[in-house]
C-alpha positions in Angstrom: 0.0 -0.1 -0.3 1.1 3.4 -0.9 0.1 6.9 1.5 0.8 10.3 1.1 3.2 11.2 3.2 3.4 15.4 4.4 7.2 14.6 5.8 8.4 13.2 2.2 6.0 15.5 0.3 5.5 12.7 -1.8 3.2 8.6 -1.5 5.5 6.8 -0.1 4.8 2.5 0.7 3.5 1.4 3.7 6.0 0.1 5.6 5.2 0.1 9.2 8.6 -0.6 11.9 7.3 -3.8 13.2 6.0 -6.1 10.6 1.9 -6.2 10.3 1.7 -4.4 13.5 0.9 -0.1 13.1 0.8 2.4 15.8 -1.6 5.7 14.7 -1.8 8.6 16.4 -4.4 11.2 15.8 -4.6 14.4 17.3 -7.9 14.2 19.2 -10.1 18.0 20.3 -9.3 20.2 22.9 -12.8 19.9 24.6 -13.7 23.4 25.9 -17.1 23.4 22.8 -19.5 21.0 20.5 -17.6 19.7 18.0 -18.1 20.8 14.3 -18.2 19.1 10.7 -14.3 20.1 10.4 -13.6 17.6 12.7 -16.1 15.0 12.1 -14.0 14.8 8.8 -10.6 14.3 10.0 -11.5 11.6 12.7 -14.2 10.0 10.3 -11.5 10.0 7.5 -8.6 8.1 10.2 -12.2 5.8 11.5 -12.3 4.6 8.2 -8.8 4.7 7.3 -8.1 2.2 10.3 -10.7 -0.1 9.8 -9.3 -0.9 6.1 -5.8 -1.6 7.7 -7.4 -3.8 9.9 -9.1 -5.8 7.1 -6.4 -6.1 5.2 -4.5 -7.9 8.3 -3.3 -5.1 9.9 -2.8 -5.1 14.0 -3.8 -1.4 15.2 -3.6 0.5 17.6 -5.0 3.7 17.2 -4.5 6.4 19.9 -5.9 9.4 20.4 -5.4 12.2 22.8 -8.1 14.5 24.4 -7.2 18.2 25.4 -8.4 18.4 29.0 -6.4 21.3 30.2 -5.7 24.2 27.9 -6.1 28.2 28.0 -9.6 27.8 25.6 -10.6 25.7 28.3 -9.7 27.7 31.4 -11.2 31.1 29.2 -14.4 29.3 28.5 -14.9 28.2 32.0 -14.5 31.7 33.3 -17.2 32.9 30.6 -19.8 30.3 32.2 -18.7 30.4 35.6 -17.5 26.7 36.2 -14.3 25.0 36.8 -12.2 24.2 33.9 -12.3 20.5 34.5 -15.9 20.3 35.0 -16.6 22.5 31.7 -13.7 19.7 29.6 -15.3 17.1 31.3 -19.5 17.8 29.8 -17.9 18.8 26.6 -15.7 15.5 26.2 -19.0 13.4 27.0 -20.5 15.5 24.5 -17.5 14.6 21.6 -17.9 11.1 22.9 -21.3 11.0 22.1 -20.9 12.6 19.0 -18.1 9.8 17.9 -20.7 6.7 18.7 -23.2 8.7 16.4 -21.0 8.8 13.5 -20.1 5.2 14.3 -16.4 5.8 14.9 -15.3 3.1 17.0 -11.7 2.1 15.8 -10.0 4.4 18.6 -7.9 1.5 20.8 -7.8 4.7 23.5 -8.4 7.8 24.3 -6.3 9.9 26.5 -7.0 12.6 28.7 -3.6 15.1 28.7 -4.0 15.4 33.4 -3.6 12.1 33.4 0.1 12.3 32.2 1.0 15.0 34.2 3.5 12.5 35.3 5.0 11.8 32.0 5.5 15.6 30.8 7.0 16.8 33.4 9.9 13.9 32.9 9.6 15.4 29.6 10.6 18.9 30.6 13.6 17.5 33.0 15.2 15.4 30.3 14.9 18.7 27.7 15.8 21.4 30.5 19.3 19.0 31.0 19.7 19.0 27.3 19.5 22.5 26.7 16.6 22.6 25.0 14.5 24.4 27.6 14.2 27.9 29.4 12.7 29.1 32.3 11.1 32.6 32.0 10.6 33.8 35.1 7.0 34.2 36.8 5.8 33.1 33.0 6.4 29.3 32.5 9.5 27.2 30.9 10.1 28.2 26.9 10.8 25.1 23.9 14.3 26.8 22.4 13.2 26.3 18.8 17.2 27.6 17.7 18.6 24.6 19.7 16.6 21.7 17.2 18.5 22.2 13.4 15.9 20.6 12.1 13.3 23.2 12.9 10.5 23.4 10.2 10.9 20.0 8.3 7.9 19.3 8.3 6.2 22.3 7.1 9.1 23.5 5.2 9.7 26.8 7.3 9.8 27.9 10.6 7.0 30.8 10.3 3.9 31.0 10.5 1.7 31.4 7.7 -1.6 32.7 6.4 -3.4 29.5 6.2 -2.2 28.1 9.6 -4.1 27.6 13.1 -2.5 31.4 14.8 -4.7 30.3 18.3 -2.7 29.3 21.4 0.5 30.7 20.0 2.3 31.8 23.2 3.5 35.7 23.0 6.0 36.7 25.7 8.8 39.8 25.7 11.0 37.6 27.2 11.4 35.0 24.7 14.4 34.2 22.7 12.9 33.5 19.2 9.6 34.6 17.8 9.1 30.7 17.5 9.8 29.2 21.0 6.9 27.8 22.8 5.9 27.3 26.3 6.1 23.7 27.5 5.3 25.0 31.5 3.0 27.6 32.1 3.5 28.9 35.8 0.7 29.6 38.0 1.6 31.7 41.2 -1.9 32.3 41.8 -4.1 29.9 44.5 -7.0 30.9 41.8 -9.0 27.8 41.2 -9.5 28.8 38.0 -6.7 28.2 36.4 -5.0 25.1 38.0 -2.0 23.7 38.3 0.0 20.7 39.2 3.0 20.7 41.6 6.5 20.0 39.7 10.7 20.4 40.3 10.8 23.9 38.5 7.8 25.8 39.7 3.9 24.5 39.9 1.9 25.4 36.6 -0.1 22.8 33.7 1.4 22.0 30.6 1.8 23.9 27.1 -0.5 22.1 24.7 2.5 20.5 22.6 3.9 18.4 25.1 0.7 17.0 25.8 1.3 15.1 22.7 4.5 13.9 22.7 4.4 12.6 26.6 1.2 10.6 25.4 2.8 9.0 22.6 5.8 8.5 23.9 4.0 6.7 27.0 1.9 3.7 24.6 4.7 3.8 21.6 8.2 5.3 22.6 10.3 7.8 20.8 9.6 6.5 17.7 6.5 5.5 15.7 4.3 4.4 12.5 1.4 7.2 11.5 0.8 10.9 13.2 -2.7 12.2 12.1 -4.7 15.1 12.4 -6.2 18.2 10.5 -4.3 19.9 7.8 -4.3 23.6 10.3 -1.8 21.3 13.0 0.8 21.4 10.7 2.6 24.8 11.3 2.5 24.8 14.5 1.8 22.3 16.2 3.4 19.1 14.5 6.7 21.1 14.0 6.7 21.5 17.7 6.2 17.7 18.5 9.1 16.2 15.6 11.3 19.4 17.9 10.2 17.9 21.3 10.6 14.6 20.8 13.4 14.0 18.6 15.4 16.3 20.7 14.6 14.2 23.7 15.1 10.7 22.0 18.4 12.0 19.9 16.4 9.2 17.3 14.5 10.6 14.4 11.9 10.4 12.4 9.4 10.4 16.0 6.5 9.5 13.0 7.8 7.7 10.4 4.2 8.5 8.1 2.5 11.9 8.6 -1.5 12.8 6.9 -3.3 15.5 7.1 -6.8 15.3 6.3 -7.7 18.6 3.9 -9.9 21.1 4.6 -13.9 21.0 5.3 -15.4 24.8 4.1 -18.9 25.1 4.2 -20.2 27.5 0.8 -16.9 28.0 -0.5 -16.6 30.1 2.9 -13.7 29.1 6.2 -16.7 27.9 9.0 -17.0 30.7 11.5 -19.4 31.6 14.3 -19.0 35.5 13.4 -20.1 34.1 9.4 -22.9 31.9 10.8 -21.7 29.2 8.5 -20.5 27.1 11.7 -22.5 23.9 11.5 -21.9 21.6 15.1 -21.7 17.4 13.9 -24.7 17.2 16.5 -26.9 19.8 15.3 -26.5 18.4 11.5 -27.4 15.2 12.8 -30.6 16.3 13.5 -31.4 16.7 9.5 -29.9 14.0 8.0 -28.5 10.6 8.8 -24.9 9.9 10.1 -24.6 7.9 7.5 -25.0 10.9 5.0 -22.2 12.5 6.4 -19.6 10.0 6.8 -20.2 9.4 2.5 -20.0 12.8 2.3 -16.9 12.7 4.3 -15.3 9.4 2.7 -16.1 9.8 -1.1 -13.5 12.8 -1.5 -10.1 12.5 -1.1 -8.5 12.9 2.7 -5.6 14.6 1.5 -7.9 17.2 -0.8 -10.0 20.1 0.3 -13.8 19.9 0.5 -16.7 22.2 0.6 -19.8 21.2 2.2 -22.8 22.5 0.8 -27.3 21.6 1.2 -26.7 20.8 -2.5 -24.1 18.1 -2.0 -26.1 16.5 0.5 -28.8 16.3 -1.6 -26.0 14.2 -3.9 -25.0 11.9 -1.2 -28.7 11.5 -0.6 -29.3 10.1 -4.1 -25.9 7.7 -4.2 -27.0 6.1 -0.8 -30.3 4.9 -2.5 -28.8 4.6 -5.6 -26.9 1.7 -3.2 -29.8 0.5 -1.1 -31.9 0.0 -3.7 -29.4 -2.5 -6.0 -28.7 -4.1 -2.5 -32.1 -4.3 -2.1 -32.8 -6.0 -5.5 -29.5 -8.5 -5.2 -31.7 -9.9 -2.7 -34.0 -11.3 -4.5 -31.9 -12.4 -7.5 -32.9 -16.1 -8.2 -31.8 -16.7 -11.5 -29.6 -21.0 -11.9 -26.8 -19.0 -14.3 -23.1 -20.0 -14.1 -20.7 -17.6 -11.8 -19.5 -14.5 -13.7 -17.3 -14.0 -10.7 -18.5 -10.3 -11.0 -17.9 -10.0 -6.9 -14.0 -11.1 -6.9 -13.7 -8.9 -10.1 -15.7 -5.7 -8.6 -13.4 -6.7 -5.2 -10.2 -6.7 -6.8 -10.5 -3.2 -8.9 -12.0 -2.0 -5.4 -9.7 -2.6 -2.8 -6.7 -1.1 -5.2 -7.6 2.0 -5.4 -7.8 2.2 -1.9 -4.2 0.6 -2.2 -3.1 3.8 -3.7 -3.1 6.8 -1.2 -6.9 5.5 0.7 -7.8 7.1 -3.0 -12.0 6.7 -2.0 -13.1 8.9 -4.9 -11.7 6.2 -6.9 -13.3 3.4 -5.5 -16.3 5.0 -5.1 -16.5 4.9 -9.2 -15.3 1.6 -9.4 -18.9 0.7 -7.0 -20.9 2.7 -9.1 -19.7 1.2 -12.4 -20.2 -2.3 -11.1 -23.5 -1.2 -9.4 -24.9 0.4 -13.5 -23.4 -2.7 -15.3 -24.8 -5.5 -12.7 -28.3 -4.1 -13.1 -28.5 -4.5 -16.4 -27.9 -8.4 -15.9 -30.3 -7.9 -12.8 -32.9 -7.4 -15.3 -31.7 -9.7 -17.7 -32.1 -12.3 -14.6 -28.5 -13.1 -15.0 -27.1 -13.1 -11.2 -27.6 -16.8 -9.7 -28.4 -16.6 -6.2 -25.0 -17.6 -5.2 -23.5 -15.0 -7.1 -25.6 -12.4 -5.4 -24.9 -13.5 -2.1 -21.6 -12.9 -2.5 -22.1 -9.4 -3.8 -24.4 -8.9 -0.9 -21.8 -9.8 1.9 -19.0 -7.6 0.2 -20.8 -5.0 0.2 -21.5 -5.5 3.6 -17.8 -5.6 4.2 -17.1 -2.5 2.1 -20.0 -0.3 4.6 -17.7 -2.0 7.8 -15.1 0.2 6.9 -17.0 3.2 5.9 -20.6 3.5 7.4 -22.4 4.5 4.3 -25.2 2.1 3.9 -28.1 1.9 6.5 -28.6 -2.0 5.8 -31.6 -2.0 8.1 -33.6 -0.1 5.2 -32.3 -2.5 2.6 -33.6 -5.3 5.2 -37.2 -3.8 6.0 -39.8 -6.0 5.5 -42.6 -4.5 2.9 -45.2 -4.9 4.9 -48.8 -6.7 2.6 -50.6 -3.9 3.7 -48.3 -1.4 2.3 -48.1 -3.7 -0.7 -51.8 -3.2 -0.8 -52.1 0.4 -1.1 -49.2 0.4 -3.5 -51.6 -1.9 -6.2 -54.3 0.4 -4.9 -52.4 3.3 -6.0 -51.6 2.2 -9.3 -55.2 1.8 -9.7 -55.9 5.4 -8.9 -52.7 6.3 -11.2 -54.5 3.9 -14.4 -57.8 5.5 -13.9 -56.7 9.4 -13.8 -57.5 9.7 -10.2 -54.5 11.9 -9.0 -56.0 12.9 -5.8 -56.9 9.3 -4.8 -53.2 8.2 -5.9 -51.9 11.0 -3.6 -53.7 9.9 -0.6 -52.4 6.6 -1.0 -48.9 7.9 -1.1 -49.5 9.4 2.1 -50.5 6.9 3.7 -47.6 4.7 2.6 -45.3 7.4 3.6 -47.3 7.0 7.2 -46.5 3.4 7.6 -42.0 4.2 6.7 -41.9 3.8 3.1 -42.2 5.5 -0.2 -43.0 4.9 -3.9 -40.6 5.8 -6.7 -42.1 6.1 -10.0 -39.9 4.8 -13.0 -40.0 4.5 -16.1 -40.6 0.4 -15.7 -42.3 1.0 -13.4 -43.5 1.9 -9.5 -40.9 0.7 -6.5 -41.2 0.7 -2.9 -38.5 1.5 -0.4 -38.2 2.3 3.2 -38.1 5.7 4.2 
């Protein structure tokens, strides 16, 4: 398999450090607000990617952090009049609820930053011993980027650009270099709104970047296979992680492969509350089923930008309906013909596209081409029951990766009374009794089904 690696700038062969064992870390949320569909994009992509890797035989340990101590959390807690800990717990619960609703269940371990203070302190002490960290009185411990000669190797630069996330930048007039960042923030007050932990260098709380390296070192050691996250984290966050861990260990690279998901915009604009286009996962899932959001996300190449719009979701619904209608037909195939080996041919082509940089757009193009050709064979009654079962099982396996098909709808039996209403409606249509036909349709829909009229006749579907 090949995967695009931000570190090398090209598609690299996937060769894990320990054979079929893959250690993967993805930056998790800072739990101070509800998660939005931009977050969903990253987490759905890695959920599908991990499920794919496991399906083709890799043993993946998927680690994700939860940033539960941060300036953003402290500021929001003050606004709300609650403690930072209570606020973080409340939004962590909401985040995990969103992940469950989206069918994101591939994570092996969620690691809260505050559970690894001991490891963070250990890393800071080692950085001090090696001369990479320095103290600013009344402020904190800072990392000196000038000491790390390869700083900037991931992003190809050492200064912020217009496209970078510019939050959580540490400002201090006493910093040695403009890009130096805080790895431990002193808290010299007893203010409960600023949580702190005792440390040899002074009570305080960890900086953002070092939380992740402490967690990954705890579980994976100094080096591991894949680090993932959204594109806006490349600089300075991921650059900082590399410089921290490689300075501590003297080993490189910290992560062999770096995967960054593309930006998500809404109607061609960057998402923001001030623009009124900020869409939380919870709000969107009130309007559409989770498999539609997953479908919208995974049908686009993971590393490319994607734009969300209502029209895009209409297209997703149409595509999902097409797959589900095909599977309903496949279930009813009963011809007795020779095996055409359709499932094996489709499976080979579909998975070949996934093996090339997890190229879901090309894989799904293969899928819909297969559906189109197989529908013709179904109309000609050329698909045997055995072959139909193989095709159905293959789609089930594909869905275990992507979660885009609602098999409950596919398998929902049509009650006799609904079939009777559909026949009655057809009779009314033939007699041009349009009002009565509409009334019959309304009764069908009340029972959880809909009627689709085509040139070949009417078809019943579950809603």
